[in-house]
Structures are given as C-alpha cells and as structure tokens.
C-alpha beads as a LAMMPS data file, in Angstrom:
LAMMPS data file: protein, C-alpha beads

58 atoms
57 bonds

1 atom types
1 bond types

-500.0 500.0 xlo xhi
-500.0 500.0 ylo yhi
-500.0 500.0 zlo zhi

Masses

1 110.0

Atoms # bond

1 1 1 0.047 0.258 -0.025
2 1 1 2.817 2.282 0.650
3 1 1 4.871 1.547 -2.703
4 1 1 1.911 2.771 -4.528
5 1 1 0.311 5.093 -2.275
6 1 1 -2.937 3.304 -1.955
7 1 1 -5.427 3.680 0.805
8 1 1 -6.292 0.171 2.518
9 1 1 -10.447 1.092 2.396
10 1 1 -9.807 1.111 -2.029
11 1 1 -8.267 -2.791 -1.229
12 1 1 -10.506 -5.637 -1.344
13 1 1 -9.383 -9.186 -0.567
14 1 1 -11.419 -12.491 -1.498
15 1 1 -11.191 -14.949 0.605
16 1 1 -12.636 -18.775 0.780
17 1 1 -14.953 -19.438 3.613
18 1 1 -12.802 -22.184 4.503
19 1 1 -9.912 -20.379 5.108
20 1 1 -11.685 -18.464 7.741
21 1 1 -12.708 -21.413 9.805
22 1 1 -9.586 -22.551 9.962
23 1 1 -7.533 -22.681 13.298
24 1 1 -7.221 -19.492 14.453
25 1 1 -3.225 -19.328 14.820
26 1 1 -3.229 -20.280 11.290
27 1 1 -0.858 -17.591 9.419
28 1 1 -3.339 -16.951 6.991
29 1 1 -6.030 -16.124 9.308
30 1 1 -3.399 -13.933 11.130
31 1 1 -2.736 -12.170 8.260
32 1 1 -6.661 -11.540 6.869
33 1 1 -7.083 -10.136 10.842
34 1 1 -4.307 -7.885 9.793
35 1 1 -5.533 -6.950 6.833
36 1 1 -9.066 -6.222 8.496
37 1 1 -7.206 -4.088 10.886
38 1 1 -6.154 -1.527 8.466
39 1 1 -9.556 -1.407 6.813
40 1 1 -9.600 -3.337 3.747
41 1 1 -12.307 -4.871 2.998
42 1 1 -12.389 -8.802 3.185
43 1 1 -15.277 -10.722 1.352
44 1 1 -16.042 -13.896 1.521
45 1 1 -16.432 -16.284 -1.288
46 1 1 -17.433 -19.925 -2.616
47 1 1 -20.840 -20.324 -0.629
48 1 1 -22.121 -21.918 -4.175
49 1 1 -20.711 -25.015 -3.290
50 1 1 -23.387 -26.304 -1.251
51 1 1 -21.284 -26.809 1.778
52 1 1 -22.205 -23.757 3.555
53 1 1 -20.480 -23.612 6.990
54 1 1 -22.851 -21.062 8.519
55 1 1 -22.325 -22.307 12.154
56 1 1 -18.677 -22.587 12.275
57 1 1 -18.428 -18.599 11.119
58 1 1 -20.287 -17.447 13.723

Bonds

1 1 1 2
2 1 2 3
3 1 3 4
4 1 4 5
5 1 5 6
6 1 6 7
7 1 7 8
8 1 8 9
9 1 9 10
10 1 10 11
11 1 11 12
12 1 12 13
13 1 13 14
14 1 14 15
15 1 15 16
16 1 16 17
17 1 17 18
18 1 18 19
19 1 19 20
20 1 20 21
21 1 21 22
22 1 22 23
23 1 23 24
24 1 24 25
25 1 25 26
26 1 26 27
27 1 27 28
28 1 28 29
29 1 29 30
30 1 30 31
31 1 31 32
32 1 32 33
33 1 33 34
34 1 34 35
35 1 35 36
36 1 36 37
37 1 37 38
38 1 38 39
39 1 39 40
40 1 40 41
41 1 41 42
42 1 42 43
43 1 43 44
44 1 44 45
45 1 45 46
46 1 46 47
47 1 47 48
48 1 48 49
49 1 49 50
50 1 50 51
51 1 51 52
52 1 52 53
53 1 53 54
54 1 54 55
55 1 55 56
56 1 56 57
57 1 57 58
C-alpha cells in the first residue's frame, strides 16, 4: 500500500470461507485479521458449493 500510495479502504481481498474457519492460529487467518484491522475489505466467497459452513463462521 505504501509503495503505490493506496488507501486500505480501496483494497478488497476475496477469501474462501474454508480459510476463515481454519484454526485461529493459522498464518493465513492472522494475515486476514491484520488486513481487516487496516480497514481493507474482506469478502467471503465460495458459498455456491452447497457446503455452506454458516455455524463455524459464527
């Protein structure tokens, strides 16, 4: 963001829901949380697979 002078709220990251429901200590989940704290948009995807894990997401 610094290199290209981008504002965090102009960035959107698309993440599969199975990444979000991983172990809370996973490096990927830590990175997603860090980006969210910077105010990047985090979009969940892959809900069209008929395996919607809504309970674990809560």
